[in-house]
C-alpha positions as a Python dict, from the first residue, in 0.01 Angstrom:
ca = {
    (1, 'X'): (0, 0, 0),
    (2, 'X'): (218, 126, -223),
    (3, 'X'): (307, -139, -519),
    (4, 'X'): (697, -55, -470),
    (5, 'X'): (702, -211, -98),
    (6, 'X'): (602, -590, -280),
    (7, 'X'): (888, -540, -505),
    (8, 'X'): (1135, -506, -218),
    (9, 'X'): (982, -746, -38),
    (10, 'X'): (990, -972, -374),
    (11, 'X'): (1386, -892, -350),
    (12, 'X'): (1414, -941, 42),
    (13, 'X'): (1301, -1314, -17),
    (14, 'X'): (1558, -1353, -274),
    (15, 'X'): (1811, -1238, -83),
    (16, 'X'): (1673, -1403, 260),
    (17, 'X'): (1709, -1707, 61),
    (18, 'X'): (2094, -1752, 80),
    (19, 'X'): (2181, -1780, 410),
    (20, 'X'): (2030, -2089, 560),
    (21, 'X'): (1951, -2258, 261),
    (22, 'X'): (2255, -2484, 337),
    (23, 'X'): (2155, -2606, 639),
    (24, 'X'): (1949, -2870, 442),
    (25, 'X'): (2226, -2999, 280),
    (26, 'X'): (2543, -2982, 452),
    (27, 'X'): (2630, -3359, 433),
    (28, 'X'): (2609, -3328, 56),
    (29, 'X'): (2839, -3017, 28),
    (30, 'X'): (3063, -3158, 328),
    (31, 'X'): (3101, -3502, 135),
    (32, 'X'): (3138, -3309, -239),
    (33, 'X'): (3399, -3110, -76),
    (34, 'X'): (3540, -3339, 160),
    (35, 'X'): (3501, -3172, 500),
    (36, 'X'): (3332, -3264, 806),
    (37, 'X'): (2975, -3208, 862),
    (38, 'X'): (3077, -2978, 1171),
    (39, 'X'): (3284, -2797, 898),
    (40, 'X'): (3051, -2726, 639),
    (41, 'X'): (2799, -2565, 930),
    (42, 'X'): (3067, -2279, 974),
    (43, 'X'): (2968, -2166, 613),
    (44, 'X'): (2686, -2079, 838),
    (45, 'X'): (2848, -1893, 1116),
    (46, 'X'): (3079, -1690, 900),
    (47, 'X'): (2767, -1614, 671),
    (48, 'X'): (2576, -1440, 987),
    (49, 'X'): (2883, -1280, 1170),
    (50, 'X'): (2990, -1113, 876),
    (51, 'X'): (2608, -1001, 798),
    (52, 'X'): (2585, -860, 1156),
    (53, 'X'): (2873, -678, 1141),
    (54, 'X'): (2829, -552, 799),
    (55, 'X'): (2501, -372, 775),
    (56, 'X'): (2571, -103, 979),
    (57, 'X'): (2939, -52, 887),
    (58, 'X'): (2845, -42, 531),
    (59, 'X'): (2542, 180, 582),
    (60, 'X'): (2724, 447, 741),
    (61, 'X'): (3050, 394, 450),
    (62, 'X'): (2777, 385, 155),
    (63, 'X'): (2637, 692, 350),
    (64, 'X'): (2629, 973, 33),
    (65, 'X'): (2571, 715, -226),
    (66, 'X'): (2222, 759, -393),
    (67, 'X'): (2017, 471, -266),
    (68, 'X'): (1877, 343, -585),
    (69, 'X'): (2212, 297, -706),
    (70, 'X'): (2339, 143, -389),
    (71, 'X'): (2054, -124, -411),
    (72, 'X'): (2194, -216, -760),
    (73, 'X'): (2516, -226, -735),
    (74, 'X'): (2450, -437, -395),
    (75, 'X'): (2251, -699, -609),
    (76, 'X'): (2504, -694, -855),
    (77, 'X'): (2798, -863, -605),
    (78, 'X'): (2499, -1067, -434),
    (79, 'X'): (2479, -1200, -795),
    (80, 'X'): (2851, -1250, -813),
    (81, 'X'): (2862, -1406, -498),
    (82, 'X'): (2653, -1639, -567),
    (83, 'X'): (2778, -1723, -930),
    (84, 'X'): (3146, -1761, -738),
    (85, 'X'): (2938, -2039, -465),
    (86, 'X'): (2805, -2217, -779),
    (87, 'X'): (3181, -2272, -940),
    (88, 'X'): (3348, -2332, -578),
    (89, 'X'): (3614, -2590, -694),
    (90, 'X'): (3704, -2615, -279),
    (91, 'X'): (3578, -2528, 84),
    (92, 'X'): (3829, -2216, 86),
    (93, 'X'): (3664, -2112, -212),
    (94, 'X'): (3281, -2154, -109),
    (95, 'X'): (3398, -1982, 220),
    (96, 'X'): (3511, -1667, 33),
    (97, 'X'): (3238, -1651, -186),
    (98, 'X'): (2950, -1673, 90),
    (99, 'X'): (3152, -1361, 241),
    (100, 'X'): (3104, -1191, -54),
    (101, 'X'): (2760, -1289, -110),
    (102, 'X'): (2719, -1195, 336),
    (103, 'X'): (2841, -886, 286),
    (104, 'X'): (2628, -762, -3),
    (105, 'X'): (2304, -902, 147),
    (106, 'X'): (2363, -777, 461),
    (107, 'X'): (2357, -412, 280),
    (108, 'X'): (2071, -507, 77),
    (109, 'X'): (1880, -622, 358),
    (110, 'X'): (1935, -276, 556),
    (111, 'X'): (1843, -88, 197),
    (112, 'X'): (1501, -270, 188),
    (113, 'X'): (1400, -131, 491),
    (114, 'X'): (1544, 223, 522),
    (115, 'X'): (1416, 265, 161),
    (116, 'X'): (1077, 113, 251),
    (117, 'X'): (987, 363, 532),
    (118, 'X'): (1087, 662, 319),
    (119, 'X'): (883, 538, 37),
    (120, 'X'): (554, 493, 232),
    (121, 'X'): (326, 746, 435),
    (122, 'X'): (382, 743, 845),
    (123, 'X'): (45, 525, 876),
    (124, 'X'): (127, 262, 721),
    (125, 'X'): (506, 283, 768),
    (126, 'X'): (435, -61, 1011),
    (127, 'X'): (225, -262, 790),
    (128, 'X'): (539, -168, 498),
    (129, 'X'): (809, -262, 696),
    (130, 'X'): (599, -566, 823),
    (131, 'X'): (574, -708, 457),
    (132, 'X'): (978, -668, 476),
    (133, 'X'): (983, -872, 784),
    (134, 'X'): (759, -1143, 646),
    (135, 'X'): (967, -1176, 275),
    (136, 'X'): (1273, -1261, 474),
    (137, 'X'): (1144, -1474, 759),
    (138, 'X'): (984, -1700, 559),
    (139, 'X'): (1278, -1724, 260),
    (140, 'X'): (1495, -1809, 597),
    (141, 'X'): (1249, -2084, 702),
    (142, 'X'): (1136, -2200, 390),
    (143, 'X'): (1467, -2188, 172),
    (144, 'X'): (1557, -2509, 330),
    (145, 'X'): (1317, -2717, 201),
    (146, 'X'): (1366, -2563, -151),
    (147, 'X'): (1694, -2632, -112),
    (148, 'X'): (1679, -3023, -44),
    (149, 'X'): (1431, -3035, -302),
    (150, 'X'): (1641, -2890, -574),
    (151, 'X'): (1966, -3032, -489),
    (152, 'X'): (1804, -3375, -496),
    (153, 'X'): (1715, -3287, -855),
    (154, 'X'): (2017, -3097, -935),
    (155, 'X'): (2248, -3118, -706),
    (156, 'X'): (2376, -2893, -434),
    (157, 'X'): (2559, -2607, -705),
    (158, 'X'): (2209, -2556, -848),
    (159, 'X'): (2058, -2414, -582),
    (160, 'X'): (2308, -2077, -584),
    (161, 'X'): (2242, -2055, -928),
    (162, 'X'): (1895, -2064, -897),
    (163, 'X'): (1940, -1772, -620),
    (164, 'X'): (2155, -1612, -865),
    (165, 'X'): (1889, -1587, -1170),
    (166, 'X'): (1657, -1511, -881),
    (167, 'X'): (1872, -1190, -807),
    (168, 'X'): (1868, -1030, -1202),
    (169, 'X'): (1456, -1053, -1166),
    (170, 'X'): (1459, -827, -890),
    (171, 'X'): (1741, -645, -1021),
    (172, 'X'): (1508, -581, -1304),
    (173, 'X'): (1249, -512, -1105),
    (174, 'X'): (1421, -245, -907),
    (175, 'X'): (1581, -97, -1190),
    (176, 'X'): (1195, -9, -1333),
    (177, 'X'): (971, 31, -1035),
    (178, 'X'): (1255, 241, -800),
    (179, 'X'): (1308, 609, -849),
    (180, 'X'): (1633, 757, -725),
    (181, 'X'): (1636, 839, -384),
    (182, 'X'): (1876, 1084, -211),
    (183, 'X'): (2054, 937, 59),
    (184, 'X'): (1860, 1049, 421),
    (185, 'X'): (2092, 1116, 784),
    (186, 'X'): (2273, 831, 862),
    (187, 'X'): (2420, 844, 1167),
    (188, 'X'): (2802, 736, 1229),
    (189, 'X'): (2890, 417, 1381),
    (190, 'X'): (2995, 599, 1734),
    (191, 'X'): (2638, 727, 1756),
    (192, 'X'): (2523, 405, 1690),
    (193, 'X'): (2701, 217, 1994),
    (194, 'X'): (2615, 481, 2236),
    (195, 'X'): (2276, 387, 2182),
    (196, 'X'): (2378, 88, 2324),
    (197, 'X'): (2441, 244, 2689),
    (198, 'X'): (2100, 152, 2819),
    (199, 'X'): (2103, -164, 3025),
    (200, 'X'): (1754, -332, 2979),
    (201, 'X'): (1856, -307, 2624),
    (202, 'X'): (2171, -456, 2587),
    (203, 'X'): (1995, -751, 2811),
    (204, 'X'): (1681, -705, 2552),
    (205, 'X'): (1942, -779, 2227),
    (206, 'X'): (2106, -1064, 2438),
    (207, 'X'): (1790, -1213, 2478),
    (208, 'X'): (1801, -1263, 2099),
    (209, 'X'): (2093, -1381, 2144),
    (210, 'X'): (2067, -1661, 2307),
    (211, 'X'): (1776, -1749, 2201),
    (212, 'X'): (1855, -1741, 1819),
    (213, 'X'): (2190, -1899, 1920),
    (214, 'X'): (1972, -2207, 2135),
    (215, 'X'): (1742, -2278, 1818),
    (216, 'X'): (2045, -2254, 1570),
    (217, 'X'): (2239, -2521, 1775),
    (218, 'X'): (2005, -2773, 1617),
    (219, 'X'): (1796, -2636, 1384),
    (220, 'X'): (2150, -2564, 1172),
    (221, 'X'): (2222, -2956, 1211),
    (222, 'X'): (1896, -3075, 1184),
    (223, 'X'): (1915, -3299, 872),
    (224, 'X'): (2167, -3521, 1024),
    (225, 'X'): (1964, -3526, 1335),
    (226, 'X'): (1666, -3681, 1168),
    (227, 'X'): (1862, -3911, 960),
    (228, 'X'): (2049, -4014, 1303),
    (229, 'X'): (1716, -4040, 1559),
    (230, 'X'): (1417, -4094, 1259),
    (231, 'X'): (1610, -4280, 1004),
    (232, 'X'): (1457, -3998, 734),
    (233, 'X'): (1526, -3995, 362),
    (234, 'X'): (1549, -3661, 210),
    (235, 'X'): (1225, -3660, 94),
    (236, 'X'): (1048, -3710, 437),
    (237, 'X'): (1347, -3504, 551),
    (238, 'X'): (1181, -3178, 312),
    (239, 'X'): (849, -3196, 459),
    (240, 'X'): (958, -3176, 816),
    (241, 'X'): (1156, -2868, 671),
    (242, 'X'): (848, -2767, 496),
    (243, 'X'): (615, -2787, 840),
    (244, 'X'): (865, -2659, 1008),
    (245, 'X'): (893, -2352, 771),
    (246, 'X'): (492, -2299, 776),
    (247, 'X'): (454, -2325, 1185),
    (248, 'X'): (794, -2069, 1156),
    (249, 'X'): (579, -1792, 977),
    (250, 'X'): (261, -1851, 1096),
    (251, 'X'): (470, -1807, 1462),
    (252, 'X'): (562, -1411, 1390),
    (253, 'X'): (159, -1376, 1385),
    (254, 'X'): (151, -1602, 1689),
    (255, 'X'): (387, -1340, 1903),
    (256, 'X'): (226, -1029, 1820),
    (257, 'X'): (-133, -1151, 1898),
    (258, 'X'): (-17, -1310, 2220),
    (259, 'X'): (182, -975, 2325),
    (260, 'X'): (-161, -745, 2219),
    (261, 'X'): (-299, -932, 2450),
    (262, 'X'): (-120, -976, 2762),
    (263, 'X'): (179, -749, 2664),
    (264, 'X'): (474, -782, 2534),
    (265, 'X'): (710, -863, 2862),
    (266, 'X'): (481, -1147, 2974),
    (267, 'X'): (508, -1260, 2639),
    (268, 'X'): (838, -1231, 2601),
    (269, 'X'): (890, -1482, 2930),
    (270, 'X'): (651, -1729, 2839),
    (271, 'X'): (809, -1808, 2444),
    (272, 'X'): (1104, -1819, 2535),
    (273, 'X'): (1019, -2068, 2828),
    (274, 'X'): (824, -2298, 2603),
    (275, 'X'): (1078, -2265, 2389),
    (276, 'X'): (1361, -2356, 2590),
    (277, 'X'): (1057, -2665, 2690),
    (278, 'X'): (1017, -2740, 2415),
    (279, 'X'): (1398, -2835, 2267),
    (280, 'X'): (1440, -3056, 2572),
    (281, 'X'): (1224, -3245, 2473),
    (282, 'X'): (1268, -3261, 2120),
    (283, 'X'): (1497, -3603, 2130),
    (284, 'X'): (1230, -3764, 2400),
    (285, 'X'): (931, -3750, 2083),
    (286, 'X'): (1122, -3951, 1810),
    (287, 'X'): (971, -4263, 1953),
    (288, 'X'): (700, -4160, 1741),
    (289, 'X'): (699, -3981, 1412),
    (290, 'X'): (333, -3808, 1418),
    (291, 'X'): (449, -3671, 1827),
    (292, 'X'): (805, -3564, 1691),
    (293, 'X'): (582, -3352, 1423),
    (294, 'X'): (356, -3202, 1674),
    (295, 'X'): (698, -3077, 1915),
    (296, 'X'): (877, -2971, 1631),
    (297, 'X'): (593, -2784, 1470),
    (298, 'X'): (556, -2638, 1821),
    (299, 'X'): (945, -2554, 1858),
    (300, 'X'): (937, -2378, 1498),
    (301, 'X'): (633, -2181, 1611),
    (302, 'X'): (862, -2021, 1888),
    (303, 'X'): (1138, -2000, 1698),
    (304, 'X'): (1019, -1683, 1550),
    (305, 'X'): (745, -1573, 1809),
    (306, 'X'): (1022, -1388, 1983),
    (307, 'X'): (1052, -1092, 1731),
    (308, 'X'): (708, -914, 1784),
    (309, 'X'): (696, -901, 2156),
    (310, 'X'): (1067, -796, 2175),
    (311, 'X'): (1113, -548, 1914),
    (312, 'X'): (796, -360, 2045),
    (313, 'X'): (947, -361, 2391),
    (314, 'X'): (1260, -207, 2255),
    (315, 'X'): (1041, 64, 2111),
    (316, 'X'): (836, 151, 2420),
    (317, 'X'): (1186, 119, 2641),
    (318, 'X'): (1379, 346, 2434),
    (319, 'X'): (1165, 568, 2154),
    (320, 'X'): (1431, 818, 2081),
    (321, 'X'): (1674, 552, 1951),
    (322, 'X'): (1418, 252, 1869),
    (323, 'X'): (1528, 269, 1502),
    (324, 'X'): (1882, 223, 1569),
    (325, 'X'): (1809, -36, 1807),
    (326, 'X'): (1573, -243, 1537),
    (327, 'X'): (1913, -234, 1360),
    (328, 'X'): (2134, -361, 1608),
    (329, 'X'): (1826, -591, 1713),
    (330, 'X'): (1853, -744, 1348),
    (331, 'X'): (2231, -802, 1398),
    (332, 'X'): (2181, -947, 1690),
    (333, 'X'): (1914, -1242, 1534),
    (334, 'X'): (2266, -1336, 1262),
    (335, 'X'): (2488, -1361, 1557),
    (336, 'X'): (2226, -1581, 1709),
    (337, 'X'): (2278, -1743, 1428),
    (338, 'X'): (2664, -1727, 1387),
    (339, 'X'): (2692, -1842, 1750),
    (340, 'X'): (2448, -2124, 1782),
    (341, 'X'): (2586, -2268, 1424),
    (342, 'X'): (2908, -2280, 1598),
    (343, 'X'): (2807, -2420, 1910),
    (344, 'X'): (2633, -2648, 1729),
    (345, 'X'): (2985, -2772, 1538),
    (346, 'X'): (3139, -2755, 1852),
    (347, 'X'): (2894, -3031, 1971),
    (348, 'X'): (2916, -3293, 1679),
    (349, 'X'): (3299, -3230, 1710),
    (350, 'X'): (3316, -3343, 2069),
    (351, 'X'): (3062, -3627, 2092),
    (352, 'X'): (2994, -3727, 1720),
    (353, 'X'): (2676, -3692, 1766),
    (354, 'X'): (2345, -3504, 1709),
    (355, 'X'): (2106, -3627, 2018),
    (356, 'X'): (2288, -3445, 2226),
    (357, 'X'): (2242, -3088, 2055),
    (358, 'X'): (1847, -3023, 2210),
    (359, 'X'): (1990, -3083, 2509),
    (360, 'X'): (2283, -2821, 2469),
    (361, 'X'): (2055, -2594, 2312),
    (362, 'X'): (1770, -2572, 2561),
    (363, 'X'): (2059, -2459, 2787),
    (364, 'X'): (2160, -2150, 2551),
    (365, 'X'): (1783, -2080, 2614),
    (366, 'X'): (1770, -2051, 2969),
    (367, 'X'): (2040, -1779, 2917),
    (368, 'X'): (1805, -1621, 2723),
    (369, 'X'): (1507, -1622, 2946),
    (370, 'X'): (1809, -1494, 3212),
    (371, 'X'): (1899, -1242, 3048),
    (372, 'X'): (1516, -1090, 2913),
    (373, 'X'): (1460, -1134, 3327),
    (374, 'X'): (1720, -906, 3387),
    (375, 'X'): (1608, -654, 3126),
    (376, 'X'): (1257, -660, 3266),
    (377, 'X'): (1351, -604, 3590),
    (378, 'X'): (1577, -287, 3548),
    (379, 'X'): (1260, -180, 3325),
    (380, 'X'): (1032, -220, 3614),
    (381, 'X'): (1247, -70, 3859),
    (382, 'X'): (1305, 252, 3621),
    (383, 'X'): (892, 245, 3622),
    (384, 'X'): (872, 241, 4022),
    (385, 'X'): (1154, 490, 4066),
    (386, 'X'): (1018, 721, 3825),
    (387, 'X'): (688, 667, 4011),
    (388, 'X'): (793, 718, 4330),
    (389, 'X'): (946, 1027, 4182),
    (390, 'X'): (620, 1154, 4114),
    (391, 'X'): (451, 1090, 4379),
    (392, 'X'): (719, 1266, 4596),
    (393, 'X'): (639, 1567, 4393),
}
């Protein structure tokens, strides 16, 4: 494998850490800045929304900028965003810093994927991109327990100072090992939007949105859930997040293997259905901590199991626009994170309880199941029509 791929993957891990790392330390941030936990949760919502929109937009606006130069500029802005977060005196200032960080991170992730696709030969491209996605998913799910441990030792601001330091290391590695790279062809936004004209693709993206929305209705507020229902201290909370993260990383491999075994279409429905059940069962498993851990890890594994079969389905559904739709699918993940954390904040604000969040999240996942069923139904209908047309000939 091209050594530069691993350099980019390391950079991706650094960038991915910043998004969800606040999830495990929301109560501490809220208490320090004198806001409610629901309000603090919007740090995740706003970040995800900005990330989802900024990726394709900034990629088009910077289409003529040399790729390595653009990467280093974006990493510099990312560093500044984390330093501003570290020094944030108020919640408003912190939100502005998060927006700056989200803008730069969105472009960095897109650049990581596009550059990786260009520096490796076609037969190794999928495997190389897999390393990038593995780095991203690992940072998203394992960043939370790391953030908790750092916060317990040095305070919540130290988390972002640490990420800023890591970004300096990534900047140096990229500047040394990545050669200059001229811009490739980047479709204008109008062409990208037209790619969403395929209804089965739209419903596939919506399935991802509502799947992640249901997930983050709970996961964004998992710390107060553990504190309220299991009365865990920060040490055991970090253990739970770590076990959840391990299960989530393994879930990606599970989803890919399941798709290879029974096909992407069946896998999509099975994973979403099982995920809805695991979320619904979560609050009823707290009577026994060991049993809760089992249910939690099933939930964690299923949370990232959908991506491989759904991406494979999207490529099969429309190979011509697969690259564009892969980008939109990444945005769908961010929209789902934003919607879910927003829903969780609303539920918490109205009920002042985290116990009901899994039930609400499960209901949202059912919407994802319906969207997936509609997409697969459209795809099946088109295949049937095509076969009938061939038979008539």
